[in-house]
C-alpha positions in Angstrom: -199.1 28.7 23.7 -201.1 26.6 26.1 -200.5 22.9 25.2 -201.2 19.4 26.5 -198.8 16.9 24.9 -199.1 13.1 25.0 -201.6 13.1 27.8 -202.9 9.7 28.9 -204.9 8.9 32.0 -206.0 5.7 33.6 -208.0 4.8 36.7 -208.1 1.3 38.0 -206.3 0.2 34.8 -209.2 1.6 32.7 -208.0 4.3 30.1 -209.9 7.6 30.4 -207.7 9.7 28.1 -205.5 8.4 25.3 -202.5 10.2 23.9 -204.1 13.7 23.9 -202.2 16.4 22.0 -203.8 19.8 22.1 -202.3 23.2 21.4 -204.1 26.5 21.9 -202.7 29.9 20.9 -202.4 32.3 23.9 -204.6 35.1 22.5 -207.3 32.9 21.0 -210.4 31.2 22.4 -210.1 27.4 22.1 -213.0 25.0 22.8 -213.2 21.4 23.8 -216.5 19.6 23.2 -217.6 16.1 24.0 -220.6 14.2 25.3 -220.9 13.1 29.0 -218.2 10.6 29.9 -215.9 11.6 27.1 -213.1 12.7 29.4 -213.7 16.5 29.3 -213.7 17.0 33.0 -210.8 14.7 33.6 -208.7 16.6 31.1 -209.7 19.9 32.7 -208.8 18.7 36.2 -205.5 17.3 35.0 -204.6 20.7 33.4 -205.1 22.3 36.8 -203.1 19.8 38.8 -206.2 18.3 40.4 -205.7 14.6 39.5 -203.8 12.8 42.2 -202.5 9.3 42.3 -204.0 9.0 45.7 -207.4 9.1 44.0 -206.5 6.1 41.9 -205.5 8.1 38.8 -202.3 7.3 36.8 -201.3 9.8 34.1 -198.5 10.7 31.9 -197.7 13.6 29.6 -196.8 17.3 29.8 -198.4 20.7 30.2 -196.8 23.8 28.6 -197.5 27.5 28.9 -195.6 29.8 26.6 -193.2 27.1 25.5 -192.2 26.3 29.1 -193.2 23.1 30.8 -195.2 23.4 34.1 -193.8 20.6 36.2 -196.5 20.9 38.9 -199.2 22.0 36.3 -199.9 25.2 38.3 -199.4 28.8 37.2 -201.1 31.9 38.7 -201.4 33.3 35.2 -203.7 30.5 34.3 -207.0 31.0 36.2 -209.8 28.4 36.4 -213.6 28.8 36.5 -215.2 25.6 37.6 -218.6 24.2 36.5 -220.0 24.1 40.1 -220.2 27.6 41.4 -221.4 26.5 44.8 -218.1 24.6 45.3 -216.0 27.5 44.2 -216.7 29.6 47.3 -216.4 29.2 51.1 -219.6 29.1 53.2 -218.0 31.7 55.4 -217.9 35.4 54.6 -219.6 37.8 52.3 -218.9 37.9 48.6 -216.8 41.0 49.0 -214.6 39.2 51.5 -214.4 36.1 49.3 -213.4 38.2 46.3 -210.7 40.1 48.2 -209.2 36.9 49.8 -207.2 35.7 46.8 -206.0 39.2 46.2 -204.8 39.3 49.8 -203.0 36.0 49.3 -201.4 37.3 46.1 -200.1 40.3 48.1 -198.8 38.1 50.9 -201.8 38.9 53.2 -201.0 42.6 53.3 -203.0 45.2 51.4 -202.4 48.9 51.6 -205.4 51.1 51.9 -204.8 52.5 48.4 -204.6 49.0 47.0 -207.8 48.1 48.7 -209.5 51.1 47.2 -208.2 50.2 43.7 -209.3 46.6 44.0 -212.7 47.6 45.3 -213.1 49.9 42.3 -212.2 47.0 40.0 -214.7 44.7 41.7 -217.5 47.3 41.2 -216.5 47.7 37.6 -216.6 44.0 37.0 -220.0 43.8 38.8 -221.4 46.3 36.5 -220.1 44.5 33.4 -221.5 41.2 34.5 -224.8 42.7 35.7 -224.3 41.9 39.4 -225.9 44.6 41.6 -223.4 45.9 44.3 -225.8 45.0 47.1 -225.0 41.3 46.4 -221.5 41.9 47.6 -222.7 42.0 51.3 -224.5 38.7 50.9 -223.2 35.2 51.5 -223.1 32.5 48.8 -226.1 30.8 50.4 -228.2 33.9 49.6 -227.3 33.9 45.9 -228.5 32.0 42.9 -226.3 29.6 40.9 -226.2 32.0 38.0 -225.0 34.9 40.3 -222.4 32.7 41.9 -221.1 31.6 38.5 -220.7 35.2 37.4 -218.9 35.9 40.7 -216.6 33.0 39.9 -215.7 34.5 36.6 -215.2 37.9 38.2 -212.9 36.4 40.8 -210.7 34.8 38.2 -210.4 38.1 36.3 -209.4 39.9 39.5 -206.2 37.8 39.5 -205.0 39.5 36.3 -204.7 36.2 34.4 -203.1 35.8 31.0 -205.3 32.8 30.3 -208.7 31.5 31.5 -209.6 27.8 31.7 -213.4 27.5 32.0 -215.5 24.3 32.6 -219.1 24.7 31.4 -219.1 28.4 32.3 -222.6 29.3 31.3 -224.4 26.1 32.3 -226.0 27.6 35.4 -227.1 30.8 33.6 -230.4 31.7 32.0 -230.4 32.5 28.2 -230.3 36.3 28.5 -227.4 36.2 31.1 -225.6 33.6 28.9 -225.7 36.1 26.1 -224.3 38.9 28.2 -221.5 36.8 29.7 -220.5 35.4 26.3 -220.4 38.9 24.9 -218.3 40.2 27.8 -215.8 37.3 27.6 -215.5 37.7 23.8 -214.9 41.4 24.1 -212.1 40.8 26.7 -210.5 38.4 24.3 -210.7 40.9 21.4 -209.7 44.1 23.3 -207.4 42.7 26.1 -206.0 39.7 24.2 -207.2 37.4 27.1 -206.9 33.8 25.9 -209.4 31.1 27.0 -209.8 27.4 27.0 -213.4 26.4 27.3 -214.8 23.0 28.0 -218.4 22.5 27.2 -221.1 20.2 25.8 -222.9 23.1 24.2 -221.9 23.4 20.5 -223.9 26.6 20.0 -222.0 28.3 22.8 -218.6 27.1 21.5 -219.4 28.0 17.9 -220.1 31.6 19.0 -217.1 31.9 21.3 -214.2 29.9 19.8 -211.5 30.4 17.2 -210.8 26.7 17.2 -212.6 23.6 18.5 -211.2 20.2 19.5 -213.7 17.3 19.6 -213.2 14.6 22.3 -214.8 11.2 22.0 -214.0 8.1 24.0 -211.0 9.8 25.6 -209.4 10.7 22.2 -209.3 13.8 20.1 -211.2 12.8 17.0 -211.3 16.1 15.2 -210.0 19.7 15.5 -209.7 22.8 13.5 -210.8 26.4 13.0 -214.4 26.7 14.1 -216.0 27.7 10.8 -214.1 25.1 8.9 -215.0 22.1 11.0 -218.6 23.1 11.5 -219.0 23.6 7.7 -217.5 20.2 7.0 -217.6 17.9 10.2 -215.7 14.7 9.7 -216.2 12.8 13.0 -219.4 10.9 13.8 -219.7 12.8 17.1 -219.5 16.3 15.6 -221.9 15.3 12.8 -224.4 14.0 15.4 -224.0 17.2 17.5 -224.6 19.3 14.4 -227.8 17.4 13.6 -229.1 17.6 17.2 -228.2 21.0 18.3 -230.3 24.1 18.5 -229.0 26.3 15.7 -228.4 29.4 17.9 -226.8 30.1 21.2 -228.8 32.3 23.4 -230.2 34.2 20.4 -226.6 35.4 19.7 -225.6 33.7 16.5 -226.2 30.6 14.4 -223.3 28.5 13.1 -223.8 29.9 9.6 -223.6 33.4 10.8 -220.5 32.9 13.0 -217.5 34.9 12.0 -215.0 32.3 13.2 
């Protein structure tokens, strides 16, 4: 279980998050939706240990993974994918080098030739799954599009053999057809490899396709949560009702809310 319990955050005395309690089953896909300024990014950064008191943030609460508290809120089995793909990679090195770097760190900066070959094979396999031509691996990040970089960010997280992914707006930088492909691949990984995910997004169509459960964040508070089909069929909060009214009824041509199997 991935859980945030009694989370509250203030900055300059102003509350950003108020007594957040969120539990996500490890093999499910859980979504968090909210409008801009609702506290989504703050909650995501807190879960990754990226909110520091030196930045003016004051917070309280606890993060748990598999019933164990994470005192420093960091665990290599929980891998993030950030919203800004350009900030996710160094300006130095080719994509191949940047993908292998965290693997080197995981192996204490020593990779046997056999391990290098195995990891290289995994990289090529993932590139194929995410429709990234192998010739992109010899390019630097400055030579790639935002959509290509976002796919590489997802690929890099998967190379670390995570048990759980935390994704912040993972398809925002992608065009509709690529969104569909990435969504299908992530969903298949969840179904076949039991890879759990926590997805933060403002896109209700995307979350309705991806998620088993959705939490609705408004004004720094969880105002509604439940299994996806249930809360979309009978939305109770004003925010979810307005999102239901305003949204496009399909995500990337994949599914409409009424067709979702969740």
